[in-house]
N, C-alpha and C positions, 0 to 999 in steps of 0.2 A: 135708833136712838142710843144714847150712851149707856153702857153697862156700868153702873156705879157700885163700888164696894167700899164701905166705910166701917171703921171699927167702933165708933162712938154710938152710932144709931143707924137705922136702915131707912134712908130717904127713898121716897117714891118719886114718880115723874112729877108730882105736884108739890114736893117739898120746896118751900120758899127760900130764897137767898137770905131773908131776914133771920133764918135759923142757923146760919153759918157762924161757928165760933171762931174768933180771931186766934191764929196759931203762930204768928211770928214770921211766916213766909220763907224761912231758910235763907235769909239775906247773906250772900257772900259765901255760903257753905259749899264744900265739896260733897254733894249729896250722894246718898246711896238709895236703893229702892226702899229700904226700911225708913230712912230719914224723910223721904218724900211722903210716906204715909203718916209719919209722926208730925211733920212740920208744915206741910203745904195744905192750904185750905181747900175744902171739898170741890168747889166748882172748877178750879184749875188743876187739881191733883191728877186726873187722868191725862191731861195734856202734858204735864211735867213728866209723867211716866213715859209717854210716847217720845218726848224729846230726849230724855235720859237714855232710853233704849236705842236711840239713834246716835248716841254719843254727842249730843248737842248740849252745851253748857248753859244752864239757866243761872241767873244771878240773884233774882228776887222775884217775889210774886205776892199777890194778895187778892182776896175776893170776898170781902165783907163790906157792910154798908158804911163803915167808918169814913171812907173816902169817896163813896158813890161810883167807884170805878174798879172793875176787876182787871188784873194785868199779869203778864209774865214778862220779865226782862231777860233777854238773851244776850250773851256776850258776843259781840261782833268779831273781836280779834281772833277768837278760836273757831269761828265758822270756816268750813271749807269754801273754796271759791264757788263751787256749785251751789252751796246753800246761801252764800252771799247774793248770788245772782237771783235765786228764788226769792230771797227777802226783798230785793229791789223790785222785782216784778210785782210782788204783793204790796209794794208801796212803802216799805220800811227803809229808813235810813238811820245810821248810827248817831248817837249823841253821847257826850261825856257824862258819866255818872260817878258821883263821889263814893268810893268804897271806904275811904277813911279821910282824915284831914290831909294826908299827904299823898294819897293814891287815888287816881281816877281810872275808870274802866269805860271802854266804848261798848255801849249796849244799844239795843233797840227794843221798843215796847210793843207787845201785842196787848191791846187794851179794849175794853168794852164798858160803856156806861151801864150802871146797874141801878135798880130801884127795888123796893120791897115787894113789888108785884111779880118779879121774875122768879122762876124756879131754878134750883141748882142744876137740873138737867139741861135747861135751856142755855144757861151760861156755859156749862161744860161742853155742850155740842159746838158752840161757837169756837172755843179754843181748840178743841180736838180737830175741827175741820182745817184749821190753819197749821197745827203741829204736824198733821198727816201729810202736808204738802212738801215738807223738808225730807232730804235724803240721808241715809246713814253715812257717817263720816268717821275718820280715824279719831280715836280718843286721846290724841296727843296732849291735850290740855290737862289730863288727870295728873295731880301732883305726884312726883316721884323724886327719890332722894338717894344719896350715897349712904353707905353704912356709917360713915363718920357723922353725917347729918342725922341719921336715925338715933345715934347715941347722944350726940351733942344737943340736938333740938328736942327730940321726943323722949329722951331718957332711957332708951333701950340699952342693955348690956349684953355683949356677946358671951360674957362669962356666967350669965344667969341662965340656967336650963329652961326656965319658963319663957324668958325673953327670946332665947335662941330658937325655941320651937315656933314662936310667933313670927320671928323674922323670916324663918324658912317659908312660912305661908304668905309672906308679903314680898318675897324676892322674885323678880323676873330673872330666871336663870339664863335667858338669852342675852340680856343687856347688863345684868348685875345691879339694876336699880331696884329700889324698894318702894312699894306703894303704901299709902296710908290705910287702905282697906283691902281685904282679900277680894271683894267684889270688883274693885278697880283693876286689880291685876287680872282677874278673869276676863274683864272687858278687853283689855289690851291683848291678851292671849287669843281671845276669840277673833278679834279683828286681824291679827297676824295670820291665823289659820285661814280665815276667809280670803286674805290677800294672796295666799299661796295657790288657791284654786283657779 
């Protein structure tokens, strides 16, 4: 069964889905492990961690009774060919999702109808079983920028000692690109090292 670890309370195998607090789902965010814990609802949180650890980009999720369906939306365009084939074998096909008024993204939904008689663990096990079928892939979708973009868009300054120190932590010395989170850079470096073996 699923090993569940949550910060707000300690659910047991019998904790009901009706006790899940809406958290916003992380819609469209470039997530980190910490943000997954902060923003993703409990029943789908372990599966989102599994997917993130495999460098698979999730776009949205939810698992409370407001819509009577628990779901994780995965971005199709950033899947490896191997994982696209796995998705097709599992019966998933991409569809357009509105990221904003002017932007659409191809995603596919892993979803499960839910009701107040179901437990958090029961729903989590369903999503985990699917997430575990996908394979690790290159984290090419993680946002990365030039130094000019870091200064112009994000407000960093190479002349500020504090900013300079942070920029060093965000810079991929191999490519010269800067990542928005140190964890994202670590994922890229880890994949590169794995590729060398």
